[in-house]
C-alpha positions in Angstrom: 18.6 6.1 33.0 16.6 7.0 36.1 13.8 8.6 33.9 13.6 5.4 31.8 13.3 3.2 34.8 10.6 5.5 36.2 8.7 5.5 32.9 9.0 1.7 32.7 7.7 1.3 36.3 4.8 3.7 35.5 3.9 1.7 32.4 4.0 -1.6 34.3 1.8 -0.2 37.0 -0.7 1.2 34.4 -0.8 -2.1 32.5 -1.2 -4.0 35.7 -4.1 -1.8 36.7 -5.8 -2.1 33.4 -5.4 -5.9 33.5 -6.7 -6.1 37.0 -9.8 -4.1 36.1 -10.4 -6.2 33.0 -10.2 -9.4 35.0 -12.6 -8.0 37.6 -15.2 -6.4 35.3 -15.3 -8.9 32.3 -17.5 -11.5 34.2 -19.8 -8.8 35.5 -20.3 -6.9 32.3 -20.6 -10.1 30.2 -19.4 -8.4 27.0 -16.7 -9.3 24.6 -14.0 -6.9 23.4 -14.8 -6.7 19.6 -13.5 -3.5 18.1 -10.4 -1.4 18.9 -9.8 2.1 17.5 -13.3 2.1 15.8 -13.4 5.3 13.8 -16.2 7.2 12.3 -16.1 10.2 9.9 -12.6 9.3 8.8 -12.8 9.6 5.0 -9.9 9.3 2.5 -11.1 12.5 0.9 -10.7 14.7 4.0 -7.7 16.9 4.3 -6.7 15.5 7.7 -6.2 12.0 6.3 -2.9 11.2 4.8 -2.4 9.6 1.4 -1.1 6.4 3.0 -4.6 5.5 4.2 -6.8 3.3 2.1 -10.5 4.0 1.3 -11.7 2.4 4.6 -9.7 4.9 6.7 -7.3 2.2 7.9 -3.6 3.3 8.1 -1.4 1.0 6.1 1.9 2.7 6.7 3.4 5.7 8.6 2.8 6.9 12.1 -0.9 7.3 12.0 -3.1 4.8 14.1 -4.6 1.8 12.5 -8.3 1.9 12.6 -10.6 -1.1 13.1 -11.7 -2.7 9.8 -15.4 -2.0 10.9 -14.7 1.7 10.9 -17.0 3.9 8.9 -16.2 6.9 6.7 -19.6 8.5 7.5 -19.4 11.1 10.2 -22.0 11.6 13.0 -24.3 14.4 11.8 -25.9 16.7 14.3 -28.6 19.2 13.5 -30.0 21.8 15.9 -33.0 22.5 13.7 -34.5 20.5 10.8 -33.3 22.0 7.5 -30.2 23.6 9.1 -26.7 22.6 7.9 -25.5 19.7 10.0 -22.4 19.7 12.2 -20.3 16.7 11.2 -18.4 15.0 14.0 -15.6 12.4 13.6 -13.8 10.4 16.2 -12.2 7.1 17.2 -13.6 5.0 20.0 -10.8 3.2 21.9 -12.8 -0.1 22.4 -16.3 -1.4 21.7 -17.5 -4.5 23.5 -20.5 -6.5 22.3 -22.9 -8.2 24.7 -23.7 -11.9 24.4 -26.1 -12.4 21.5 -25.3 -8.9 20.2 -28.1 -7.3 22.2 -26.1 -4.1 22.8 -22.6 -2.6 22.7 -20.5 -0.8 25.3 -18.0 2.0 24.4 -14.8 2.1 26.5 -12.4 5.0 26.6 -9.0 4.7 28.2 -7.7 7.7 30.1 -4.3 8.3 31.6 -5.7 11.1 33.7 -9.0 11.5 35.6 -12.1 10.7 33.6 -15.0 13.2 33.4 -17.7 13.1 36.1 -21.2 11.8 35.2 -22.5 15.3 36.1 -20.2 16.9 33.5 -21.8 14.6 30.9 -25.3 15.3 32.1 -24.7 19.1 31.9 -23.0 19.0 28.5 -19.5 20.0 29.8 -18.1 16.6 28.7 -19.4 15.4 25.3 -17.0 12.7 24.4 -18.8 9.6 25.7 -22.4 10.8 24.8 -21.1 11.5 21.2 -19.5 8.1 21.1 -22.8 6.4 22.1 -24.7 8.5 19.6 -22.3 7.5 16.8 -22.6 3.8 17.7 -26.4 4.2 17.4 -26.6 6.4 14.3 -23.5 5.5 12.2 -23.0 1.9 13.2 -26.7 1.0 13.8 -26.0 -0.6 17.2 -27.9 -0.4 20.5 -25.4 1.6 22.5 -26.3 0.9 26.1 -23.1 1.6 28.1 -20.3 4.1 28.1 -17.3 3.3 30.3 -14.0 5.0 31.2 -10.9 3.1 32.3 -8.4 5.4 33.9 -5.0 5.1 35.6 -6.4 7.2 38.4 -9.4 5.1 39.2 -9.7 1.7 40.7 -13.1 1.2 39.2 -14.6 1.9 35.8 -16.9 5.0 35.9 -19.8 4.4 33.5 -23.1 5.5 32.4 -25.8 3.2 31.0 -29.2 3.2 29.6 -31.5 1.7 32.1 -34.1 1.0 29.4 -31.7 -1.4 27.7 -29.5 -3.0 30.4 -30.2 -3.9 34.0 -28.6 -1.6 36.6 -27.5 -4.6 38.6 -25.2 -5.5 35.8 -23.7 -2.1 35.3 
């Protein structure tokens, strides 16, 4: 009973923190939450996809997550050298917000723990957000301008942004 109460309290605090940050950052970022669980590289022919998923990669039954209808079966392909066999990357972006007028998109990843430091992304020690932004550009053909983490352990939303696309004062 005590564990259940502690877990409920932790979840309440977490949701309260997420809601508070959403209220604080939504007017500043001026983006609209548009896609949730946006997947790329999730094809019905791959062995890691169960038979209860339809051709779009969306789970229809079972315990697997439901993917956003805008998800794409095409993986992000990376090549070190032209002509080399590509590395195919798949993933699921927690949330994608779209700026007013559709000028750019922002990827948001929710973390229960501490998010990676910007320096870890710059040095290649943390590839998740850079890969998400690259997938948004290459697979979804969007201008991916901002990557953002929302964590239980942060009061803010650590983010990286492309200064050639969005103003630093906004992000």
